[in-house]
C-alpha positions in Angstrom: 34.0 108.6 81.6 37.7 107.8 81.7 39.2 104.4 81.5 41.7 103.4 84.2 45.2 104.1 83.0 44.1 106.8 80.5 46.4 109.8 80.7 43.3 112.0 81.2 42.3 110.0 84.2 43.8 111.7 87.3 44.0 108.4 89.2 46.6 107.3 86.6 49.3 109.8 87.7 49.7 108.7 91.3 49.9 105.1 90.3 52.5 105.9 87.7 54.6 107.9 90.2 54.4 105.1 92.7 55.5 102.6 90.1 58.4 104.8 89.1 59.4 105.3 92.7 59.6 101.6 93.3 61.4 101.0 90.0 64.0 103.7 90.8 64.5 102.8 94.5 63.1 106.1 95.7 62.3 106.2 99.4 59.6 108.6 100.7 60.5 110.3 104.0 57.8 112.2 106.0 58.8 115.7 107.1 57.1 118.0 109.6 57.3 121.7 110.4 58.9 122.5 113.7 58.3 125.6 115.9 60.7 127.7 113.8 59.0 126.8 110.5 61.8 124.5 109.3 61.2 121.1 107.9 62.6 118.3 110.1 62.6 114.5 110.1 63.6 111.6 112.4 67.1 110.3 112.3 69.1 107.6 114.0 72.8 107.8 114.6 74.0 104.3 115.5 70.7 103.6 117.3 70.4 107.0 118.9 67.1 108.6 117.9 66.6 112.3 117.4 65.4 114.7 114.7 67.3 116.9 112.3 66.4 119.9 110.2 66.6 119.5 106.4 68.9 122.3 105.5 69.5 122.8 101.8 72.0 125.5 102.5 74.3 123.4 104.7 77.2 121.8 102.9 77.4 118.8 105.3 75.2 116.9 107.7 76.2 118.1 111.1 75.2 117.2 114.7 75.4 119.4 117.8 78.5 118.6 119.7 76.6 118.9 123.1 74.0 116.4 121.9 76.9 114.1 120.8 78.6 114.3 124.2 75.3 113.7 126.0 74.8 110.5 124.0 78.4 109.4 124.4 79.3 109.8 120.7 83.0 110.3 120.5 84.2 112.6 117.8 87.8 113.5 116.8 88.8 117.1 116.2 89.9 117.9 112.6 91.9 120.8 111.2 89.2 121.9 108.8 86.9 124.7 110.0 83.3 125.2 109.1 81.1 128.2 108.9 77.7 129.3 107.8 75.4 132.2 107.7 76.0 134.2 110.9 79.0 132.2 111.9 82.7 131.9 110.9 85.5 129.6 111.8 83.6 127.0 113.6 85.6 124.1 115.1 84.6 120.8 113.4 84.8 117.3 114.7 84.5 114.1 112.7 83.2 110.5 113.3 82.4 107.7 110.9 79.2 106.3 112.2 78.2 102.7 111.4 74.7 103.6 110.3 73.0 107.0 109.7 69.3 106.4 109.2 66.8 109.0 108.0 63.5 107.4 108.8 63.7 104.2 106.8 66.6 105.3 104.6 69.9 103.7 105.8 73.3 105.1 104.9 76.1 102.7 106.1 79.6 104.0 107.1 78.6 107.6 107.0 81.0 110.5 107.7 79.2 112.7 110.3 80.5 116.0 111.5 79.8 117.8 114.8 80.2 121.4 115.9 78.9 123.7 118.6 75.3 124.8 117.9 75.4 127.5 120.6 74.9 130.3 118.0 71.7 128.4 116.8 70.4 128.0 120.3 71.0 131.7 121.1 69.2 132.8 117.9 66.2 130.5 118.7 66.2 131.7 122.3 65.9 135.3 121.2 62.7 134.3 119.3 61.4 132.6 122.5 61.9 129.1 121.1 63.4 126.5 123.4 62.9 123.5 121.1 66.3 121.9 120.6 68.1 121.7 117.3 70.2 118.5 117.4 71.5 118.6 113.8 71.0 119.3 110.1 70.8 117.1 107.1 73.0 118.9 104.5 73.9 118.8 100.8 76.3 115.9 101.2 73.2 113.6 101.6 70.8 115.7 99.5 73.0 115.8 96.4 74.4 112.2 96.6 70.9 110.7 97.0 69.2 113.0 94.4 66.8 114.6 97.0 63.5 116.0 96.0 61.4 117.9 98.5 57.6 118.2 98.1 56.9 121.2 100.4 53.1 120.9 100.0 53.0 117.2 101.0 55.9 117.6 103.5 57.9 114.7 101.9 61.6 114.2 101.2 62.4 111.7 98.4 65.8 110.1 98.4 67.1 107.7 95.7 69.2 104.7 96.8 
């Protein structure tokens, strides 16, 4: 028989993790698998709700420019160009949003970028997937807030 709090007692570990999360201001964010097998979560861009894919290979958090236009988000063109796997020299737009919110995790005065996601839409359409991809959460957030992803539990942990 194990005593509560004993290191051999398996119930001790979840309590210790929960205590450490609260102590270190770690926020737990639920993730879900989308039709393409990518992890995504709910976001708000200045009160506009949507979902973004968590993309550990993306340098920055980026929204689809068509989605931005549909929701009357005004972005300014910048001289810097972006690119990723399968793309090169993508035109980038920039906007500082008042609040970027990932579930309950608020990031005030956030620099958000936008670009044309047509290449993503075309690639998904070839696979028969019509589910829209409105944006990606990139390394700018994942590194700054010391992200940890638990793939088994489908959770993203960010530290304030």
